[in-house]
Residue, then its C-alpha position, 0 to 999 in steps of 0.5 A: m521464485e515461481q518454484l516456491e509458490h503452491p498451487l491454489w485451487i481458486v487461481d485454477t478456477a478462475n483461469a478454467v473460467f477466464g483465461p481462455f477469454i483473457a488469452a484470446l484477448l491479449g492474443l489479439l494484441g499480439f501477446d502469446l500466452s500458449h506457453a504460460e501456466h496460469v493466463i491470470p497469475n495468482y496475486l491478480v486472482i487474489s487481489g481481485l477477490i478481495v476487491v470483490a469481497v470488500m465491494v460487497g461487504c461495503l454494499l451490505i454494510k450500507s443497507r444496514l446503516s443507522v443513525e439512531h441504532p448504529g451496529r457493532v460493525q458501523l461503530l468499528l468502522e467509524d472509530g477507524l475512520s475517526a482514527l484515520y481522520g486524526l492522523l491525517d489531521d496531525t500529519v497533513g494538516p487542516k486539509g488532510r481529511r481530503y485525501a482520506t479516500l486514497v490513503g484508507t483505500v490503499g491501506l485497507f487493501i495492503l492490510l487485507c492482502n497481508l492477512s489473506g496469506l494466513v488463510p488456508g487456500l489463498m495467498a498474500p498478493t503483497s508477496n508479489i513485487n508486482v502488487t507492492l510496486g503498483c501500490a508504491i507507484t500509485v502513492f507516488v504519482y498521487y502525492h506529486f499530482h496533489g503537490v502540483k495541484e496545491q502549489g502550482v508547477v513552478a512553486y513546486i518544482k522550486h521546492f526541489a531546488a533549495p529548502p525554505g530559506a537556503p540560498m538558491w546557489i545550493a539548487p545544482i547540488y540540492f535538486p538532484i539529490e531531491i530527485i533521486s531521494h523521491c524516486s527511491r521512495v518507490l523502491s523503499l515502499s515496494v521492497r520493504l512491503f514485498g520483503n516483509v510479507f514474502g519473508e513471513e509466508l516462506v517461514i510459514l510455509i517451510l514450517f508447515s511442510i515440516v510440521p503441518f500442525i501446531v508449529p506454524l501457529p505462532m508464526m501465523l499469530l505473529g504474522i497478523v501482527t507484522g501484517s497489520l504493522q506494515a500496512f500501517i507504516f505504509v500509511m504513514l509513510t504516504m501520509i508523510y509524503l503528502q505532507g511534504a508535497v501539498t504544504v506550502d512553505h512557511d516559516h512557522e511551518q517549517d519546525h513542524d514539517e522537520k518533525v513529521h519528516a524525522r517521524g518518517d524516517a525513524m519509522a522507515a528505519a525501525s521497519a527495514 
């Protein structure tokens, strides 16, 4: 896979500036990086660049916030936040807004990572499995943590043993299936995102190597749509997993839960 990666000047610059220090630091921990082409991988450089750009952008926007005379950027961000709150209210429930920080941050990070591959001189960090796996593990740990926090350890583990209203004698069968199902979510989230973004970048790279101009443009325009769609799917699945973890099971909520999970299964199947 590394053979398909093209050299990036920003990665070379970052390694020239920070590489020796990081190599010396890791050397103290017993890591030998003398044979590594880059001490800092390209996906970490671009991911760091995106994080810094977002931080700088947030600071600039914060200094220009106004209640009486909001600018266009502020109005756009407020509309985006309102849309996120609406999705959380509809999917997770009344307590959904408390999870907006993680859900919104992961969604924005994945969106910018997907679209960065369309910028000349950059690459999409999400075309590397390490980045998508990190995002998937973050979501996995986050929704389980809040599931235990909301329901308690015993009640949360109990909901793995049997669905609401089902007899407990099915627990020996149901429990292993649920554990496998939840563990497969990490694989599903990471591989789906990685496969779509990597395939898109590979097609654009091949087209660009054959005909450098005009021909890759339609695929790049399609990449904007698919990159945004993949970020949205990741966010929706995150909210659905959160809903299943933090919602205390009641009879009157069962129908709603089944509808939400059915929506998630349909979305996952459509994006595969």
